[in-house]
C-alpha positions as CSV (number, residue, x, y, z in Angstrom):
1,M,-86.4,143.0,73.4
2,K,-86.8,139.9,75.8
3,G,-83.4,138.9,76.9
4,Y,-81.8,142.1,75.7
5,D,-82.4,144.5,78.7
6,P,-80.3,147.8,79.2
7,D,-77.6,145.6,81.0
8,Y,-77.0,143.6,77.9
9,W,-76.3,146.9,75.9
10,L,-74.1,148.2,78.8
11,E,-71.9,145.2,78.3
12,I,-71.8,145.6,74.5
13,D,-70.9,149.3,75.0
14,K,-68.2,148.5,77.6
15,E,-66.5,145.8,75.3
16,R,-67.1,148.0,72.2
17,S,-68.3,144.9,70.5
18,F,-70.9,144.0,67.9
19,P,-74.3,142.9,69.3
20,T,-74.1,139.5,67.4
21,Q,-76.7,137.7,69.4
22,F,-79.4,140.5,69.2
23,F,-78.5,141.1,65.5
24,D,-79.2,137.3,64.8
25,T,-82.5,137.4,66.7
26,M,-83.7,140.3,64.6
27,G,-82.7,138.5,61.4
28,E,-84.5,135.3,62.4
29,A,-87.6,137.4,63.2
30,G,-87.4,138.9,59.7
31,Y,-87.1,142.6,60.7
32,F,-84.3,143.4,58.3
33,G,-86.7,143.1,55.3
34,T,-88.8,145.8,56.4
35,M,-87.9,148.0,53.5
36,I,-87.0,145.2,51.0
37,P,-89.9,144.2,48.4
38,D,-91.6,140.9,48.8
39,E,-90.2,139.7,45.5
40,W,-86.6,140.0,47.0
41,G,-87.3,138.3,50.2
42,G,-88.5,141.2,52.3
43,T,-91.8,142.2,54.0
44,D,-92.1,145.6,52.4
45,A,-93.4,146.8,55.6
46,G,-92.1,150.2,54.8
47,P,-90.3,153.0,56.4
48,E,-93.0,153.7,59.0
49,A,-92.7,150.3,60.6
50,A,-88.9,150.5,60.2
51,S,-88.9,153.8,62.2
52,I,-90.9,152.3,64.9
53,I,-88.7,149.4,65.2
54,V,-85.5,151.5,65.6
55,E,-87.4,153.7,68.0
56,E,-88.5,150.9,70.2
57,I,-85.2,149.2,70.4
58,N,-83.7,152.4,71.8
59,R,-86.7,153.2,74.0
60,A,-86.1,149.8,75.6
61,G,-82.5,150.8,76.4
62,G,-80.8,149.2,73.2
63,D,-78.7,150.7,70.6
64,A,-80.3,150.2,67.1
65,A,-77.4,151.5,65.1
66,A,-76.5,148.1,63.5
67,I,-80.5,147.4,62.9
68,N,-80.9,150.8,61.3
69,A,-77.8,150.2,59.0
70,Q,-78.9,146.7,57.9
71,M,-82.6,147.8,57.1
72,S,-81.8,151.0,55.3
73,I,-78.3,150.8,53.5
74,C,-79.6,147.9,51.3
75,G,-82.1,150.4,50.1
76,T,-79.3,151.5,47.5
77,I,-79.4,148.0,46.2
78,V,-83.0,147.9,46.1
79,R,-83.2,151.1,44.0
80,H,-80.2,151.0,41.8
81,G,-78.7,147.5,42.0
82,S,-78.4,145.1,39.1
83,H,-80.3,141.9,39.1
84,E,-77.2,140.0,40.2
85,Q,-76.8,142.4,43.2
86,K,-80.4,142.2,44.1
87,L,-80.0,138.4,44.5
88,L,-78.2,139.3,47.8
89,L,-81.3,141.0,49.2
90,P,-83.0,137.8,50.7
91,D,-79.9,137.0,52.6
92,I,-79.7,140.7,53.8
93,A,-83.5,140.5,54.9
94,A,-82.8,137.3,56.8
95,G,-79.5,138.7,58.4
96,K,-77.4,136.0,56.8
97,V,-75.4,138.7,54.9
98,R,-74.6,142.0,56.8
99,C,-75.0,145.2,54.8
100,L,-73.8,147.8,57.2
101,S,-71.4,150.2,55.9
102,V,-71.2,153.1,53.4
103,A,-67.6,154.5,52.8
104,A,-68.0,157.9,51.6
105,T,-66.5,160.5,53.9
106,E,-62.8,161.3,53.7
107,A,-60.4,163.0,56.2
108,D,-59.8,165.9,54.0
109,S,-63.2,166.5,52.1
110,G,-65.5,165.5,55.0
111,A,-69.0,165.6,53.5
112,D,-67.9,167.5,50.3
113,M,-68.3,164.6,47.8
114,S,-67.0,166.8,44.9
115,S,-63.7,166.7,46.5
116,L,-63.2,163.1,46.7
117,Q,-59.5,161.7,46.7
118,S,-60.4,158.1,46.5
119,S,-60.4,156.9,43.0
120,A,-61.2,154.1,40.6
121,V,-59.4,153.5,37.2
122,L,-60.6,151.2,34.5
123,D,-57.8,148.7,33.6
124,G,-59.0,146.6,30.7
125,D,-62.3,145.1,31.9
126,T,-61.7,145.5,35.7
127,W,-61.6,148.6,38.0
128,V,-58.7,149.2,40.3
129,L,-59.8,151.0,43.5
130,E,-57.7,153.2,45.7
131,A,-59.5,154.7,48.8
132,K,-58.9,156.3,52.2
133,K,-62.0,156.8,54.1
134,M,-62.7,158.2,57.6
135,F,-65.3,157.6,60.1
136,I,-66.8,154.4,58.5
137,S,-69.0,152.6,61.0
138,M,-69.1,148.8,61.2
139,A,-66.7,148.1,58.4
140,E,-65.1,145.3,60.4
141,H,-68.4,143.7,60.8
142,T,-70.0,144.0,57.2
143,D,-70.0,141.5,54.5
144,L,-71.0,144.2,51.9
145,L,-69.5,147.6,51.7
146,L,-70.6,150.4,49.5
147,V,-67.7,152.6,48.5
148,L,-67.9,156.0,46.7
149,V,-64.9,157.2,44.7
150,T,-64.2,159.5,41.9
151,T,-63.7,158.3,38.2
152,D,-63.3,160.2,35.0
153,A,-67.1,160.3,34.9
154,G,-67.4,161.8,38.4
155,P,-68.6,160.2,41.7
156,T,-69.1,156.4,41.4
157,L,-70.5,153.9,43.6
158,F,-69.1,150.3,43.9
159,L,-70.4,147.3,46.0
160,L,-67.6,145.4,47.5
161,R,-67.9,142.0,49.0
162,T,-65.3,142.2,51.8
163,E,-64.4,138.6,51.9
164,E,-63.4,138.7,48.2
165,V,-61.3,141.9,48.6
166,A,-59.8,141.2,52.0
167,N,-56.2,141.4,50.8
168,A,-56.9,144.8,49.6
169,L,-58.6,146.0,52.7
170,E,-57.2,147.6,55.9
171,V,-59.5,148.5,58.7
172,R,-58.3,150.4,61.6
173,P,-60.7,150.9,64.6
174,L,-61.2,154.6,65.6
175,P,-62.1,154.9,69.3
176,M,-65.0,157.2,69.7
177,I,-67.2,158.5,72.7
178,V,-69.9,155.8,71.8
179,N,-69.8,152.4,70.5
180,R,-70.4,152.9,66.7
181,M,-67.6,150.5,65.8
182,T,-66.1,153.4,63.9
183,T,-63.0,152.9,61.5
184,T,-60.6,154.3,59.2
185,L,-60.7,152.3,55.9
186,F,-58.1,151.8,53.4
187,V,-58.5,150.1,50.0
188,D,-55.3,149.3,48.4
189,G,-55.6,148.4,44.7
190,A,-58.6,146.3,45.0
191,R,-59.6,144.9,41.5
192,L,-63.3,144.7,40.7
193,P,-65.4,143.6,37.7
194,S,-67.8,146.0,36.2
195,S,-70.6,144.1,37.9
196,A,-69.6,145.7,41.1
197,L,-70.7,149.1,40.0
198,I,-74.0,150.3,41.5
199,G,-75.6,152.5,38.7
200,A,-73.4,153.8,36.0
201,P,-70.0,155.6,36.3
202,G,-70.6,159.3,37.5
203,Q,-73.9,158.4,39.1
204,G,-72.8,157.2,42.4
205,L,-73.9,160.3,44.5
206,D,-77.3,160.1,42.8
207,C,-77.8,156.5,43.8
208,L,-76.8,157.4,47.5
209,M,-79.0,160.4,47.6
210,G,-82.2,158.4,47.3
211,G,-81.4,156.9,50.6
212,F,-80.8,160.3,52.5
213,A,-84.4,161.0,53.6
214,P,-85.1,157.5,54.9
215,R,-81.6,157.5,56.8
216,R,-82.4,160.9,58.4
217,I,-85.8,159.6,59.4
218,L,-84.3,156.6,61.0
219,A,-81.7,158.6,62.8
220,A,-84.6,160.8,64.1
221,A,-86.4,157.5,65.3
222,E,-83.1,156.6,67.2
223,A,-82.9,160.0,68.9
224,I,-86.6,159.9,69.8
225,G,-86.2,156.3,71.2
226,N,-83.1,157.4,73.2
227,A,-85.1,160.6,74.5
228,R,-88.1,158.5,75.6
229,F,-85.8,155.9,77.4
230,M,-84.3,158.8,79.4
231,L,-87.7,160.5,79.9
232,D,-89.4,157.3,81.1
233,R,-86.5,156.7,83.6
234,S,-86.5,160.2,84.6
235,L,-90.3,160.4,85.4
236,E,-90.2,157.2,87.3
237,H,-87.4,158.5,89.4
238,A,-88.9,161.8,89.9
239,K,-92.0,160.2,91.4
240,E,-90.3,157.8,93.6
241,R,-87.1,159.7,94.8
242,Q,-87.9,161.3,98.1
243,T,-86.0,164.4,99.8
244,F,-87.2,166.8,102.3
245,N,-90.3,164.6,102.8
246,R,-91.6,165.0,99.2
247,P,-90.9,163.4,95.9
248,I,-88.4,165.4,93.9
249,G,-90.8,165.6,90.9
250,Q,-92.7,168.2,93.1
251,N,-89.9,170.6,92.6
252,Q,-90.1,173.1,89.9
253,G,-86.4,172.7,89.1
254,V,-87.1,169.0,88.2
255,Q,-90.7,169.4,86.7
256,Y,-90.0,172.2,84.2
257,P,-86.9,170.6,82.4
258,L,-88.9,167.3,82.0
259,A,-92.0,169.1,80.8
260,L,-90.0,171.0,78.2
261,A,-88.1,167.9,77.1
262,Y,-91.4,166.1,76.8
263,A,-92.7,168.9,74.6
264,K,-89.7,168.8,72.4
265,V,-89.8,165.1,71.9
266,E,-93.4,165.2,71.1
267,A,-93.0,167.9,68.6
268,A,-90.0,166.1,66.9
269,D,-92.2,163.0,66.6
270,L,-94.9,164.9,64.8
271,M,-92.1,166.1,62.3
272,R,-91.0,162.6,61.9
273,A,-94.5,161.4,61.1
274,D,-94.9,164.3,58.5
275,A,-91.7,163.3,56.9
276,L,-92.8,159.7,56.8
277,R,-96.1,160.8,55.2
278,L,-94.4,162.4,52.4
279,L,-91.9,159.6,51.9
280,V,-94.7,156.9,51.8
281,K,-96.6,158.8,49.2
282,G,-93.5,159.1,47.0
283,K,-93.2,162.8,47.5
284,E,-90.1,165.1,48.2
285,A,-89.4,164.4,51.8
286,G,-85.8,166.0,51.8
287,A,-86.7,169.1,53.8
288,R,-89.1,167.4,56.1
289,S,-86.7,164.5,56.9
290,A,-83.8,167.2,57.6
291,L,-86.1,169.0,60.1
292,A,-87.1,165.6,61.7
293,K,-83.5,164.7,62.3
294,I,-82.7,168.2,63.5
295,L,-85.5,168.5,66.0
296,S,-85.2,164.8,67.2
297,S,-81.5,165.1,67.9
298,E,-82.1,168.4,69.7
299,A,-84.9,166.8,71.7
300,A,-82.8,164.0,72.8
301,W,-80.0,166.3,73.9
302,E,-82.6,168.4,75.9
303,T,-83.9,165.1,77.6
304,A,-80.4,164.1,78.5
305,R,-79.9,167.4,80.4
306,A,-83.3,167.1,81.9
307,A,-82.3,163.5,83.1
308,M,-79.1,164.7,84.5
309,T,-80.9,167.3,86.5
310,T,-83.3,164.7,87.7
311,F,-80.8,161.9,88.7
312,G,-78.1,164.3,89.8
313,G,-74.9,162.3,90.5
314,W,-76.5,159.0,89.8
315,A,-76.8,160.1,86.1
316,L,-73.1,159.7,85.9
317,T,-73.0,156.0,86.9
318,S,-73.3,153.3,84.3
319,E,-75.9,151.4,86.2
320,M,-78.6,154.0,85.6
321,H,-77.7,153.9,81.7
322,I,-78.3,157.6,81.6
323,E,-74.6,158.4,80.8
324,R,-74.7,155.9,77.9
325,K,-77.7,157.4,76.4
326,L,-76.2,160.9,77.0
327,R,-73.1,159.7,74.9
328,E,-75.3,157.9,72.3
329,S,-77.2,161.2,71.9
330,T,-74.1,163.2,71.0
331,V,-73.8,161.2,67.7
332,F,-76.9,162.8,66.3
333,V,-76.3,166.6,67.1
334,F,-74.0,167.3,64.2
335,N,-76.5,169.1,62.2
336,N,-74.6,171.8,60.2
337,M,-75.0,170.1,56.9
338,L,-78.7,169.9,57.4
339,L,-79.1,173.4,58.7
340,T,-77.2,174.5,55.4
341,Y,-79.7,172.5,53.4
342,V,-82.7,173.9,55.1
343,A,-81.3,177.6,55.0
344,Q,-80.5,177.4,51.3
345,R,-83.0,174.9,49.9
346,V,-86.0,175.7,52.0
347,L,-85.5,179.4,53.2
348,G,-83.8,180.4,49.9
349,L,-80.9,182.0,51.6
350,P,-77.5,182.4,49.7
351,K,-74.8,179.9,49.9
352,A,-72.9,180.2,53.2
353,F,-69.3,180.4,53.5
């Protein structure tokens, strides 16, 4: 993180720009190959290493969203890609090719992948794609784009090279509370060869689902990193800031929120470790990864509140970086789908309406 202190990330956030310099530095260091096998140009260090990398970036005041995406989204290619598609992996590992976006969600269906309106129709030996996707992060900055559409066989996944279909793509920035470079994405009649398919027609959702547990764990790592950044800063401030001739950290109103936040962060970290243990052993990690993401996001939110209490009005200023981390923490607290998963798949409750 040398040369990329919190002020660097503050400028990226203000400009709503892509962290190109940092991204290139990470690529040159080989970090993007963490979950890519050696035979395809990666380091195969595994998800445990990936989660620590993501956490440490955020703990140092950075924003690991693009790093997370580059390390994890290519996992779909690793697991289900053709030989030709896997030839892209060495350049992904080196950061020379950006693989940053999955276009699945839509305005009307949200996360309900059974109600996709985007479609692909086979016309001779080519597929014609029509899609309108919502809340797609970093689509303006990616070279490779995974797009989930419906076909006669069901949900189907395609790998688009954005430069090759540029005339059929329209990307509209969607301003958000935080710099996720979020967009609305339109695909208008893109013609793709069958070699663009990932997996077989109808198997698109299955291809994506294999990446759900790793993505949840890395999201948990981001949240834990954010929480620890705010906690580190808050503890330092609580010890140094003097009012009424004593450090504010001596006051119960400051101590207790910080202690509770610390407890929740440590508990969330243990759940992340357990989810990683299952994932590395090749066991089912769906439930544990869901709990890791839920608990980590809630812990980060709790820590943000404690930081606000500790810093008072200073927490609202950009220079303290607390308000930025507070905004970043909001991204992770949308857990309703995961709570539904836990309620029905783990607790055996009936389907909610």
